[in-house]
Every structure is written in C-alpha cells, then in structure tokens.
N, C-alpha and C positions, 0 to 999 in steps of 0.2 A: 825759309818757310817753317813756321811753327805748326806742328801737327798735333791736334787735340782730338781725342776720342772719348765720348761719353758712353758709359755702360750702365745698364740696368738688367733686370731679369729677362724680360721678353722682347725688349726694344720696340714697344708700341706705346708706352706712356711717358715715363720719366726721361729716358735718354734721348728719344727723338725730340721731345719738348726742349730739352737742354740744347741739343744740336741747333734747332731752329732759332731759339732765343739767343744763343751765343753768336751765330752767324749774323743775326739782326744787330746785336750790340757791336760786334766788330765792324760791321758795315757803317753803323752810325758814327763810329770813330774814324772812318776812312782807312781802316787797316785790312780790309778784306783780301788784298793782294799778298798779305804777309802770313796768312793762315790757311791751313787745310783742316776742315772740321767735319767730323763724322760721328756716327753712333752705332752701337751694337748691343746685343743682348747675350747673356750667358746661356740662355736656353734656345732651343731650336723650334719651338712651337709655332712661331709666327713668321718665319722666314718668308720674305717676299710680300708680306702684307703691309698696307699703309698703317699709320698710327691709329690708335684707339679713337673713337669718335669724341670722347671727352677731351683728349689732347688736341684734336683738330678744332673743336669748338673754342677752347681757351686761347689757342693761338690766333684764331680768327677774331675773337673778342679784342685782342690787343694788337691786331693788325701786324702779326708776325707771319711771314710766309711759311707754309708747310710743303712747298714744292720740292719734289725729289726725295721725300722721306719714305723709305721702305725698310722693313725689318731685316736684319741680318744677324748672324751669330759671330761673336768674337773668335778670332783665330790665334794660334800661337805666334804667327807672324806679326799680328797687330801689336803684340806686347813688345816687339822689337822696333817696329816702324814708327810708332807714335811717340812724341816727346812727352806728352801728358795724357795719361789714361785716368779719366775722372769717373769714379764709381759713385753710385747714389747711396750705397750702404755697405756695411761690413760683409754681408753675405755675398754681394756682388764681387767683392775683392777676393774672398775665399774661392768662389767659383771660377774666377779668372785664373787663379793660381793652379787650380785643378786642371783646367783646360790647357794651360801653357806648360804644365809640369814643373813650375817654379814654386819656390817657397816665399818669395818676395819680389818686389819690383821697384827699381830706383825711380820709375816714372809713374807710379800708381798712387793715387790719392782719393780720399773721399771729398766730394765737392764742398761740403759744409765745413771741412777743416780749414778752408781758406777764410771763413767768416768766424773769427775767434770768439766774438761776443755772443754768438748764438748758443743757446743751451742744447738745442737739437743738433745732432751730428749726422743722422741718417735722414734722407728725404723719403717720407712715407710713400708707399706705392699706391697711387690713386686707383689702380685696377682693383685693389681690395678695399681701400677706404672710400672711394667714390668722390674724394675731395680734390678735384683738379685745381681749384683756386689755391688751396694750401700749397700744392706742389709748385704751381706757378710762382707764388710769392717767395717760397724758399729758394727756388732756382734763381729768381731775380737777384736776391741778396748774394747767393753763392757765386753766380756767374760774374757779377760786378767785381767781387773780391778776387776771383780767379783771373780775370783780365788784368786787374791792377798788379797782381803777383807776376803774371807772365810778362807784362810790359816792363816791370822793374828787373826781373831776372834776365830777360832777353834784350834789354836796352832798346825797346821799341817805343817809338813816339809818333 
C-alpha cells in the first residue's frame, strides 16, 4: 500500500483538492486498492471543516467527488507513516519541518517538482488569489506526473 499525503496551509483549498483529484486519477487507472490518500494542513484554523466553496465548486465542475473531505492538521506521526508527503509550496515544507521537529524529510516533495517542464514550482493558494481554476490546472499536471513517478518507483501497473 502506497501512502500519499497532500499538504497545504489550512487544508481547505489546495491539499483537499489534490487529495480528491488524486483519488479520482488513481481510481480511473484501477489502482485504488494500492493507495491510501489523505490531506492535511500545517495550520489548525480549519480543523473539522469541509473544503472551501471554491474547491467544492471546481471539483463538482470536473465531476470529482469531494466526499469525506474535512480539514485536519499534519502531525509528526504523519511524517513517518506516509511514503510521499506532497506539499504545495516551500512554506508548507518549512512548516512541516517545524511541526515534526525535523530539518528534512526523505519522503517530502513539492508537487510541481514532478513536472520538470513547468516554470512554476509552487501551487498558488486560491484562498488568497481566488483563482481555483489555475490551482486545478496546475494540480492536474502535477498529479499526473506524481502518479507516473510513483508507478515507476514502486513498480505499480
């Protein structure tokens, strides 16, 4: 079982969108039984809340299920239990290290690092930009590249 955790600031915009989209992508490929997929935020402001309405709207637009998405905060245990911890930007990574008390993580990556040809490496936070379509588009590219990477690294077919 490959365990993937998506992380952003508050766990109401980018990371739950990534979680839902990645579950959808994995299911389309018939691999859902081989993955455990979750999301978390580095902040505690929204714990227990559903995703932002903009996230829900864009997921609905693309017929991606948002069922079961509720905000939670990342824990030090998450840093050990997940095979891939996928942050949306550099500040998320730095905040994760503060929470976990670590200086680095062997399993910690920025999502867009998997899409080498993209100039942008941080997924902008639509909570501040208001551009949920841009976030969806960047996540689409990053998540496809992430899945290809995991399939190759883990020899999943």
